[in-house]
VODRENNU-905125 format. One record per residue: residue in one letter; x, y, z of N, C-alpha, C in turn. Coordinates in steps of 0.001 Angstrom, whole numbers, plus 500000, padded with zeros to 6 digits. Each point is the difference from the previous one (the first is absolute). Layout:
VODRENNU-905125
PT   r    neast   nnorth      nup   caeast   canorth     caup    ceast   cnorth      cup
PT   a        X        Y        Z        X         Y        Z        X        Y        Z
...
This chain:
VODRENNU-905125
PT   r    neast   nnorth      nup   caeast   canorth     caup    ceast   cnorth      cup
PT   x   873154   651817   150739   501333    499817   500148   500890   500193   498453
PT   x   499280   500202   499084   500487    500331   498671   500364   501144   499986
PT   x   499065   501143   500650   499963    501433   500177   501327   500058   500775
PT   x   500264   499640   500968   500944    500028   500968   501365   499639   499261
PT   x   500139   498898   499567   501188    499426   499115   500272   501183   498910
PT   x   499339   500450   499315   500070    500955   499004   500506   501259   500526
PT   x   499293   500409   500928   500450    501435   500779   501446   499844   500374
PT   x   500335   498801   500619   501469    499845   500790   501046   499638   498764
PT   x   499480   499328   499096   501014    499413   498879   500261   498587   500224
PT   x   500216   499794   501481   500171    498471   500289   499723   499976   501560
PT   x   499446   498904   500538   499648    499656   501434   500430   498503   500104
PT   x   500290   499946   501460   500359    498846   500565   498511   499358   500540
PT   x   499808   498813   500176   499051    499338   500697   499635   500536   501378
PT   x   501137   500239   500804   500001    500604   501145   499564   501224   500108
PT   x   500493   501011   498993   499301    501382   500019   498409   499933   499656
PT   x   499810   499145   499247   498378    499866   499516   499292   499616   501165
PT   x   500503   499097   500796   499401    499467   501191   499745   501074   501188
PT   x   500994   500702   500099   499723    501314   500645   498995   501048   499637
PT   x   500144   500263   498911   499265    500804   499204   498536   499790   500114
PT   x   499700   498518   499849   498499    499549   499843   499674   499403   501426
PT   x   500744   500009   500808   499758    499420   501343   499807   498687   500046
PT   x   500446   499072   499145   499602    498768   499694   501295   499070   500382
PT   x   499514   498752   500267   501155    498979   500176   500766   499653   498957
PT   x   501078   499425   500214   500845    499676   498937   499398   498933   498996
PT   x   499648   498840   500663   499252    499118   498993   498927   500732   499259
PT   x   499227   500885   500415   498857    500527   499224   500614   500941   498826
PT   x   500987   500693   500391   500701    500945   499116   500547   499089   498782
PT   x   500659   498726   500502   500586    499146   498980   499205   499399   499005
PT   x   498859   499726   500532   498703    499464   499122   499616   500914   499016
PT   x   499797   501098   500352   499635    501201   498991   500946   500118   498973
PT   x   501323   500173   500460   501124    499993   498966   500188   499067   499066
PT   x   499807   498752   500648   499945    498964   499068   499204   499959   498896
PT   x   498761   500352   500306   498604    500169   499110   500392   501050   498860
PT   x   500799   501138   500441   500199    500930   499045   501294   499747   499283
PT   x   500996   498853   500431   501095    499740   499094   499438   498829   499188
PT   x   498870   499205   500319   499525    499254   499059   499174   500543   498930
PT   x   499499   501157   500260   499295    500723   498981   500933   500878   499239
PT   x   501411   499642   500362   501123    500772   499439   499642   501628   499917
PT   x   499420   500460   501102   499923    501344   500203   501260   500735   500788
PT   x   500915   499319   500618   500913    500193   500501   501172   499227   499930
PT   x   501225   500167   500405   501223    499149   499764   500617   500108   501447
PT   x   500696   498747   500419   500865    500013   501273   501289   500038   499483
PT   x   500849   500957   500836   501472    499808   499902   500588   499973   501509
PT   x   500831   498933   500159   500389    499562   501353   501262   500821   500180
PT   x   500157   500744   501008   501260    500811   500381   500298   499662   501462
PT   x   500910   498942   500014   500442    499186   501203   498957   499274   500583
PT   x   499388   500300   501277   498820    499509   500402   498692   500650   499747
PT   x   500074   501085   499244   498854    500882   499804   499597   499617   498574
PT   x   498579   499891   499959   499389    499798   498550   499198   501337   499827
PT   x   500623   500558   498998   499471    501366   499289   499094   499623   498922
PT   x   498765   500892   499972   499031    499739   499051   499797   501290   499077
PT   x   499865   499862   498976   499936    501079   498978   498747   499652   499145
PT   x   499343   501176   499154   498960    499755   499240   500660   499693   498733
PT   x   499197   499122   499344   500116    499496   498645   499308   500787   498953
PT   x   500365   501245   499667   498940    500751   499199   499510   499411   498711
PT   x   500749   499110   499157   499320    499684   498881   498853   499134   500406
PT   x   499786   499233   500972   498992    499110   500200   498852   500926   500505
PT   x   500177   501050   500704   499319    501164   500472   499333   500766   498863
PT   x   500606   500156   498866   499515    500533   498857   499104   498975   499356
PT   x   500342   498851   499841   499107    499123   499411   498718   499881   500869
PT   x   500050   499992   501136   498843    499923   500858   499006   501188   499846
PT   x   500789   501098   499927   499155    501314   499686   499314   499907   498660
PT   x   500825   499619   499147   499215    499886   498617   498752   499151   500020
PT   x   500330   498755   500585   498833    498968   500254   498775   500673   500549
PT   x   500376   500808   501280   498636    500739   500592   499401   500828   499132
PT   x   500996   500840   499390   499319    500916   499132   499147   499622   498847
PT   x   500294   498844   499312   499248    499427   499225   498752   499507   500425
PT   x   499938   499250   501412   498666    499556   500313   499392   501230   500625
PT   x   500533   501066   500533   499019    501108   500538   499452   500546   498798
PT   x   500531   500359   498840   499351    500349   498844   498717   499078   499505
PT   x   500299   498693   500123   498817    499118   499805   498884   500085   500804
PT   x   500367   500002   501449   498981    500236   500881   499188   501330   499836
PT   x   500900   501063   499895   499141    501193   499851   498952   500216   498822
PT   x   500636   499400   498878   499009    499826   498901   498871   499335   500116
PT   x   500020   498765   500793   499125    499249   500358   498932   500722   500912
PT   x   500464   500413   500902   499054    500538   501096   499407   501538   499151
PT   x   500680   500592   499186   499421    501093   499180   498657   499412   499140
PT   x   500272   498578   499416   498856    499535   499356   498937   499583   500926
PT   x   500260   499389   501114   498986    499584   500926   499203   501281   500426
PT   x   500810   501235   500284   499111    501063   500395   498952   500685   498960
PT   x   500605   499736   498855   498980    500401   498741   498922   499247   499879
PT   x   500121   498669   500147   498916    499106   500153   498983   500034   500906
PT   x   500543   500234   501281   499111    500364   501196   499259   501164   499542
PT   x   500584   501111   499563   499197    501130   499695   498970   499754   499042
PT   x   500269   499293   498946   499024    499783   498859   498748   499064   500659
PT   x   500454   499210   500932   498947    499291   500636   499189   500765   500938
PT   x   500432   501068   500666   499233    500850   500824   498970   500743   499179
PT   x   500817   500540   498796   499125    500889   499092   498747   499211   499412
PT   x   500263   498530   499739   498884    499324   499280   499051   499660   501243
PT   x   500574   499725   501073   498948    499826   501187   499139   501251   500039
PT   x   500523   501020   500126   499341    501399   500208   499026   500188   498845
PT   x   500213   499560   498733   498917    500091   498925   498981   499166   500327
PT   x   499964   498878   500499   499071    498847   500292   498980   500670   500977
PT   x   500419   500893   500897   498905    500066   500943   499346   501323   499769
């Protein structure tokens, strides 16, 4: 949904329902979660509720993900090194 809203600039709940072949309650539930996470904003135009991305929150989420990705990549590299050392030590014992 975020990619679709981003691509279109703004989407109504009805448009998203058609695009994702989902019922209105299902789409509304997803949109509510995205709003609560402050990833999108709602603007009411008459009877239509239009949704737009909230770029500030997305940038913060990206920064958080990048920090954690770097941590886990480093941890996995250390684990790989440790496993290699253990294999070599096991091979010397045989």
